N, C-alpha and C positions, 0 to 999 in steps of 0.2 A: 724908813717908810718904803713899802714895796713899790716896785716899778709898775707903772700903769701899762696894761696889756695893749698891744697894737690892735687897732680896729681893722678887721679884714673882711672884705666882701667877696664871696665866690659867686660867679655868674651862672654856673651850671651845676647839676648834680654830679658828684664825683663818687668813686668807690667808697663804701661805708667806712672802711678802715682809714682812708685818707681824711674823710670828714671828721671822724672821731678824734684823730690825732690833731687836726687843726683846731678843733674845739677845746682840746686840753691845753694848747699852747697860747691861743690868742682869743681875743674878743671877736669871734667870727660870726658873720651872718651868712648862713647857708641858703641855697636855693631850694625852695620847697617842691618845685616841679622841674622837669627836665626841658622846659621850653626856654629858648633863648630870651634874654632880657630885651625889653623894648628900649628904644632910644631914651625915653623918659626915665626908665629905671636905671639905665647906665649913667645918665646925667646925675640922678640923685646919688648913685653910688660914689662917683668920683668926687662929689662935693662933700661927702660925709666921712669917708674912710681914710685910713693911713696907707692901706695896701689893697689893691684891686687884683683879683685872680681871675682873669678872663680866659676864654678859649678862642679857637680860630673862628668861631661863629660871631664873635663880638668885634665890631668895627670901632677901634679906638683911634679916631682920626684927629686931625689938628683942631677942629672945631670943638670936639668933646674935651680934649686936653686943655684947650684955652679956657674952658668953663670949670675946670677942676678947682676944688677948694685948696686952701693952703695946706691942709693936712696930708693930701696925697703925695707920697714920696717914693712909692715903689709900685710898679705894675709887674707882678710875678706871673707871667704867662704860663698857662697849663698847656704846653705844647712846644715843639722845637721851632716851628715856623713862626715868624713875627710879621708876616705880610699884613696882618690885621691891625698892626699898631704903627703909628707914626713915631718911630723911635727918635728921629731928629728933633721933632717938636717937643717930645717929652723931655729930652735932654736939655733943650733950651729953657724949659720951665723947671729945671731942677728935679725932674722925676726920673728915677732909675728904671730900667727895664731888664727883666731876666727871663730866661726860657728854660727848656728842659732838653738839651741836646744829648745825643748818643744813647738814649734809653731805648728807642724803638728801632734801632738798626736791624737787629735780627728778625723782628716781627715783620718789618716792611720788606726785607729781602726774601723771607719765606713767601710772602704774598706775591712778590714779583715772580718767583719761580712757579707758584701755583697758577698764575695767570698765563705764563708761557706754556705750561703744560695744558691748561684748559683750552687755550686757543688752538694750539697745534694739534691737539687730540680731539677737538670739536666736542668738548664735554657739554657745553650749554645746549647744543643741538640734541645730544643724546638725552639730557635731562628733560628737555622740552617734550620729546617723544614719550618718555615714560610718564610724565605728569599729565599729558593729554590722553594717555591710554592708546597711543598709536603704534606701539612696538609690537611687531608680529613675529618676532623671533630672530635668531642670529642669521646673518647672511654674509657670504664671503666679501662682498663689495660694499656693504653698508657702512656709512659714516667713516670712511677711511681718512684718517689723519696722517700725521707723519711723526717719526721718532725724532727726538731732539739731539740725541748723541751725534756728534759730527757736524752739527749746524753751527754757523757763524753767528755769535751773539755780539752785537755792537752796543756797548754801554755808553750812554750819554751822561757824563758826570761821574767821576771816579772818586767820590768822597767816601765817607764811612759806609753808606748804604750801597753805593756802587761796588765797592770792594767786597762787601758781604755777598752781593749778588754774584760777583765774579767767582768767589770761592765755591758757592753752591753750583754754579753753572759748570765749573771745571769738574766737579765731582760727578755731574751728569754726563760728562764727556763732550761738552760743547767747547768750541773754539772761542776763546775770549778775546775781544777787541774793544778798544775804548777811545773816546775823545774826551779831553779834559783841558781846562785852562792851562794847567801845568802838567808836564809829564811826570809820572811816578818814578821813584828811585828804581834802579835796575833790579835790586833784590826783591822789591815788591812786585814788579812785573813778572819776575821769575816764579814767584809763589803761585801765581795764577796762570802762568804761561801766556800772559797777555801781550797783545800787539797794540802799540800806540799809533793813532792816526792824527796827524796834525790838521789834516783837512777833514772837516765833518762831512762835506759833500762826498768825498771819495769813500769814506767809511760807509755812509748811508747807502750808497749805490751798490755795495758789495755784500751787505749783511743779509742773513736769513731772518734774524730777529733783532729788533731795536728795542732797547729798554731805556726809558727816560728816568734818570735818577739825579737830575740837577735841580737846584732851587729856582724859584721864580724871582728874577731880578729884571730891571729894564733891559739888560742885554740878552736875557733868555726868553723874553716874551715872544711867542710864535717862532721860537728857534726852529721848530719843525713846522715851517710854513708850507703853503701849497707847492712852491717850487721845489723845496727839499723833499716833501712827501712824494712828489713825482719821480724823484731819483730812486726810490725804493724799488726793489725787484717785485714783479707781479705776484710771486708766491711768498713774499715776505710778510711778516706780521710785526706789529708794534704794541708794546705794553707801556703803561704809565702809572706808576705808584708815587709820583713825586708831586708835581703841581700841574693842574689842568691848563694853565695859561701858556705853558711851554709849547703846546700843540694847537694849531689852528683847527678847532673842532669842526667847523663847517667844511673846510677843505678835506679833512680826514673823512667826514661822513660821505661827501661826494665820491671820493675815491673808493671807499668800501662798497658803496652802492653800485659803482660801475665795474667792480672787480679789478681795479688797478692795483689794489692792495689785498692780500689774501684775508687778513683778519686783524682784530685788535682786542686787547684786554685792558680795560680802563677802570681805575679806582678813584680817579679824580677828574674834574671837568672844568672847562674854561670859565663857566659862569655858575659854579657851585651846583645848586640843586636844579637850576634851569638847564636841563640837558636837551640838546637838539632832538625833537620828537622823531625825526627821521632816523637818528642813530638808534633809538630804542627799538625800531621796527626790524633791524637787521639781524639775520641769523648768524652772521660771521663775526659777532662781537660778544665779549663777555663783559658785562657791566656790573660793577660792585659799588655799594654805597659808602665809599671812603672808609673802608674797614681794614686797610692795610696794617694799621697799628692797633687794631682792636683785640688785644689780649688782656686778660685781667692782670697778669703779671706786669705787663707794660704800663697799664694805666696806674697801677699802684706805685711803680717806680717813678712815673712822672710826678705823682703826688708827693713822693718823698723828696724829689728834687725841688719842687715848689716850696716845701716846708723848710728845707735846708737854706734855700735862697732867702726866705723871709726871716728865719731865725738868725742867719749870719748878718743880715741887714739890721735886725733888732739889736744885735750885739755891738753895733757900731762899725761893722766891717763891710767891705764891698762884697755883694753876692757873688758866689763862685761862677755863676752862669750869667753874669751881666752882659747885656747886648749893647754895643755901641754902634753908631752909624757906619764907621769904617769897616765893620765886620760884615755888612750887608752887601 
């Protein structure tokens, strides 16, 4: 007697190749539109499926998990971050959680460098002039930015992405510095020519560019708070391709408006889509719609990891990318 296929619900549209493969392997319910599921739709999904495939836009909290049906045994998150999932409650209810780590390292690091270049070279201001038809021709003193070679880059969080940023920054001739919970091995530091700072305050006060590359945890919430932002040099810039909650967005906005910080490049925001309207008005910022990982190759690889996690679980084994509370 053939084995019954797992019932899988996918909460958002995924690349077609991923959806097709999921359909071949499982009894899958795909999303017809690219709108996030409503709370009621999520509730119905967790009560009727064996496996839920959510994204960062879906809040899988303790209340939702508490109402899940007996069938739900795996939440195979389409994404590396699991801030949107109450992993501890899921575990208590016998539900495994998996994610897709390591896939988007290079894509996010590329975007970090793009933001560093865009802010220091004032690209958004130049683009705005062109789009408004205000460019009157080349001038020796127009839109003068700065070269990044020789500048001090302070990386906050030296995991996979932080190290990928360091590798790229070193190739651009930047001086690499970092703060991390644990110091890297000497041979890894030597690869980037990186300098470790035990004190984040001391590092922040001496850098030309700060790159936020750490996850959002209770200990990193507002790690770059008003006091720490005030330590930055007036001609320094900050970029964030990690988690918006790491920076106090209101404090950053005030300092950018006053000129206490030269500029910022942001791909993530403290309150998701609800961005401080005063931040939008500034010329010395580059704001992106959370597209640091937005490459077709990366999205397909994320889907492949989701499929491997589900298939491994279906075969009676632990998903290779299972997340447990102690990892958070």
